[in-house]
N, C-alpha and C positions, 0 to 999 in steps of 0.2 A: 694527335698528329693530323695536320691538315696537308692537303696536296695541291701544289701549284702547277700551272701549266708552263711548259718549256717556252711557249712563244708569247706568254702574258703573265708575268709573275704576280700581277695584281689579282689574278683569279685564285681564289682559294676555296677548296671544297673538302667535305669529309671523304674518308675512304669509301663509305657506301655510295656516295654521289659519284666518285671517281670510277668505281666499278660498274655502276648502272650506265653511266654515260659512255665509258669506253674511251672516248677521245674528247678533248676540249672542243668547245664551240668554234674556236678560230683555227682548229687543225693541230694544235699542240698536244704534247703527251703529258700525262700527269705524273708528277714525281713527288715523294715525300719531302716536306720542307726541311727536314733534317734527317740524317741517317742514324738511327739508334744504335747505341753501342751495347755490346754484350761482353762480359768478362770471361776469362779462361775458365774460372771456376764454374761459371753458368754453363759454358760449353761442355765441359767434362762431366758435369752433373747429368747431362742428358744421355750419357753413355748406357745407362740401365733402363731408359725410357723407350716406349714403343715409338715407331715412326710417327703415328698420329699425334702423340703426346709432344714429340720434338717439333712437329709442325705447329701445334697450338702455341708452344712457347715463342717461336719466331713470329707467328701471326699477331700474338699480343703485343709486340713491339711496333707493329706497323698498323693494325687495325684497331686502334684504341677506342673507336666508337662502337665495336662489337663488344658485347658482354662475353665472359668466359663460357657461359652456357652456349651461346650462339657459335663461338668459335669451335667448341668440342663438338657441336652438332654437325658442323661443316667437316671437320677433320675425321671424325669417327665414321661418318657415312661415306667418305671418300676413300680413306686408307684403310682397307680391310681385305680379307682373303676372298670376299665376294667379287672384288674388283681386281685384285692383284693375286697372281699365282704364288707369290712368295710372302710369308708372313713378315718378313723384313721390309716388304715393299720394294725397296731397292736392294741389290746384292753388290758386294764388292769382291772381285776376283783378284788374287795376288798373281799377276801374269809373269813378270820376271823381276829380278832384283830390285826392290824399291819402287816398283811401278804397279799400279792398281787400276783395274777397270771398274769403274762405277757404272753398274748395269741399270739402266733406267727403262728397260723394255719389258718389264714383267707385268704390264697392265693388259687391258682387254684388246688393244689394237697392235700390240707389240712396238709401239712408238713411244719415244721419250715424252712426247706431248701429253701422254695420259696422266703424267705426274701432276700436271696443272689442270688439264681438262676433265679429270674426274671431280675435282673440288670446285671448279669455277661455277657450275651451275648452282651448287649450294651457296656460294659467295653471292651470286647474282640475285637469287630469290630472296635470300635473307636481307640483302641490301635494299632491295625493292620494298619489302615490308618496313624495314627501318625508316625509310624516308617517305613512307605512305604513298607509294606510287601505284596508281590505279590503271596503269597502261599495260598492255601486252608488249613485251620486249622482242623486238626483231633483231636477230643476231646475224650480222653479216661477216663472213669469214673469207679471207684470201688465203689459198694454200698452194705450197709446191709439193704437197703429198701427204705428210704426216699429220698435220694440224687438222685437215679436213676430216679425215675419218675419225680422229680422236675427239674433235668437236661434235660431229654428228652423234658419235656413241654416247658422249657425255650428256648431250641435251635431248636426246630422243624422248618424246612424250613428257618432258618436263613442263609441268603446268605454268601457263603464263608466258610461254616463250614460243617463238618460231625461229628456225634457223635456215640460212641459205649459204651454201658454200661455193665459191667460184674457184675452179682450177684451170690451169693451162692445158688445153687438149692434148697437146703432144709433150707436156712437160712434167708428167707424173708416171710412176711405173705402172705397168699393166695390173699388178696386185692392188695398188693404191686405187687405181680407177675402179677396179671391181669392187673393192671394199666400199668406196663411196657411192657407187651407182646401185649397190643392192642394199643400202642402209634401211633398216626398218624403223618405223616411227611415224605418226600422224602429223608431226610438225616439222619435218625436215625436207630439204630440197637441195639439189645440186645443179650446177651450171657450168659446162665446159665453155671456155672462151678461146678464141683464136689470138694467141700472143703467148707471153711468159708470165712468170709470177709477178714481176714488177708491174705489168699491165693489170694484173688482177688487183694487186695492192693498191695501185694508184686509182683505179676505178672505185673500189670500196671507199677510199679516203675522200674522193670527190662526191660520192653519194652521201657520205656523213656530213659534208660540209655544205650541201646543197639546201638552201633555205626553202626553196619551192617544195622539194621533196618532203623535207622535215615537217612543213606545215601540212601537207597532205596526210602524213602519218598522224600528226597531232589531231587533225579533224576527225580521224578514224579510231582514236584511242590506242595508237601505237607509238613506239619510240625505238630509235636504233641503239644497239650497243654492239660490242665486238668480242670475239673469242680469240683474236690474234693477240701477240704479245705487246701490241699497242696498248692493251687494256692492262691496267696495273694488277688486276685480279688473276691475270695469266702469269704475270712476272714474279710476283711475291711467292708463290708456291716453288719457284725455280730456286730461290734463295735457300729454301729449307734443305734440299738435298746436299748443298755443300756444308752447311752447318751440321746436318746429320752424318755425312761421311766422315768428317773429322772426328766427331764424337765416337763414331764406330771404329776408326783406326786406333784412337786412344784405348777404347774398351778392348780391342784385340791385341793391345801392345805392340801394334805395328809402328806407331809414333809416340814419342813422349809428349806429355802435355806440354804445349808451347812450342814444339818443334815445328818449323815452317814447311810447307808443302808447296809444290807446284800444281797448277791445274791446267790441264789441256782440254780445250773444247772445240769441236768441229762446229762452225757456225756459218749462217748466211745472213740472218736478220739481226744478229748481235744481241738477241735476248738472253740466251743461255749463259754466254760469257759475261754479260752485264750482271746477271744474277750472281756470278761468282765474284764480280768486282764489289757488289754490294756486301756480300758475305765477308770479303776482306775488310771493307771499310768498317763493318760492324764489329770486327775483332777476331775473326777466324785467321789463325796464323798462316798467311800465304805469302810466298816469295814472289813468283812470277805467275801471270796469266798468259797462257800461250794460245793465240788465236790461230786455228787451222782452217784454211780455205781450200776448196778444190780450185780448178783452173779459172773460175770466176773469182779472181784474186783481188777484187777491189778493196777488201778490208786489209789484206796483207800490204798492198801498196799504200794505203792510207796510214797505217800504223808505222811503216817504215820511212814515209816521206812527209805526212801531214797533208798531202793533196788527195782529195777524194774526187774521182773522175769516173763517172759511169759511161763515158763516151768511149766504149770499147766494145769488142765483139762479145756476144753472149753465146755461151755453150751450154748445150743440154748434155749432161753428164751421167755417170752411173751413181752419182750421190745427189740425186735431184732436189732434196730438201735444202741443199746449199746453193742451188742455181738461182742466185739473187744478185742484183747489181745496186739495189737501193736498200740499205741495212737501216731500217726505221729506228732501231733502239740506240743507235749511235747518237741520236739527237739527245737522249736522256744523259748519256755519258758527258757529251760536250757541255751540256747545261750545267752539269756539276762542276767540271773542270774550269769553266769560265766564272765560277762564283755566282751562278744563277743570272748570267746576263742574257736576258730574253732578247734584247736589241741584236746582239750578236748572233744568236741562234736564228732569228728572222733573216738576218742578212746572208748567212751561210746557206740556210735551206731554201731561201727565196732563190739564190744563185743556182743551187742544185736543181730546182724546178725549171728555171729559165735557160740555163746553159749547160747543165749536167755536171757542173764542176765547182768545187771551192777549196781554198787553202786555208788551214788554220794558222794562228800566229805561232812565233817560236816558243813562247812560254807553254802554250798548249802542246806543241810537239814534245817538249821536254817532259811534261807531266805524263804524256802517253808513254813515253819510253820507260818512265820509273816502274810502271805496273805491267805493261803489256810487251810481249814478243809476238812475232807473226810469221807464218810461213804457209806455202801452199804446195799441192802436188796434183799431177794430172791423172787421168784414168788408168794408164798404163802402170804408173807407180802404185796406185790404189790396189789394182789387181794383184801386183807383185807382193804387196804388203800383206794382202789376205792369205795368200799362199805360204809366205814365209812364216807368218805367225801360226797357221795351222799346222805346217810341217814341224815346227819347233816346239810348239806348246799344245797342240791339239786343241786349239781355241779358235773359234770361227767369229772373225769380225765382220760386221756389216760394212757397207762401203763407206758410210760417214765416219764411223770409228776408225776404219783403216786410214782415212785421210789424216786423222788426229795422230795416229801411231806413227806414221811416216814423217809428219811435221815434228813430232816430239824427238824422233830419232835424229832427225836433221838438227834440232836445236842443241841436243846433247853433243852431238859430233862438233858443232860450231863453238859451243860454249864450254864444254867440259863440266856443266852443272849436273851434279849427281843427287841434287835434292830429291827426296821421295815425292812421287808424282802421282796424282789422280787423273786418268783419262776418262772423260765423259762419253 
């Protein structure tokens, strides 16, 4: 399995190279040259496996340059009770009729990002050895809260790495700021910036593609990589928990093997829901992917109209990990939907950089509608939903999950779709 760049299809690298580089030299994102398929029998056979073994199965389809021993080294060290409070790693709570909460917060920082960022250091160091890399890896991270602490915790004191996290000074919660600023480890650093997450992300991408800076690092035996979901090594672990969740529902006889489910994801950078899309394309029986946004609803508008326009007011909300107007991973989806048309991707994302806006073609709009639905809610509705769910079910949603619950309830009211549903 080789990986192509979304902005230059002629570039092909191994998964180890894609993971160590993080981002392609011209600013494109790495994507697998094809999406591997898994059969229903293979999915259901995972029912009695541990989470680490389920992860190893999925990774074997994408990281074909890794040996089985290397993959299990990564999964066994990441997904265990030393790092996660639950033996299952994730938990599924049956909230109400046919609706399940996929709990991804049982890791060391209570953020769903732990699911990927506990294994990424093992991916990165294993990849570096595979390609005989003799440089120290400098990891740059932009965060709106969750990713920063999870990345710092995952990479603290990992040999051969240094990590610097950039976060918006007024754009993360007090708890997240304290988590990051008190991080232990001799190779970690944090930097608050004046601006929002998009400013952090754009700044990191500019550093990545700056030839002068890259040359200075090279001269000093250093190279850049990323722990954001622009790095394929961050995204591929997210595919696992949708494959695993379906196997778990079959195991618990909550769904029949082959029965389709809906998946609802609160998202800002589009990575988590893109992982669900990959799981569907691989063969997980999925009906609809429901994209939930807060009042920064650029993704909702895009899925509903095909127009991506970041020229709008930016809001700091109670769900700060979704306070994003430039959703990086959308580039990967559009590359797939265009049939790997790198020229079209360069055109659209060039326009986004220059004017803040682009519009996809009618055929792409139709393809989006086949798989995705979208909605959003504001902070008042988020708070109301948290109280409603607690009063009715004694279940406490965080602010991001509550956005997903509200959008899902709106979806059911509008469509009448009673398909069994997982809410991430």
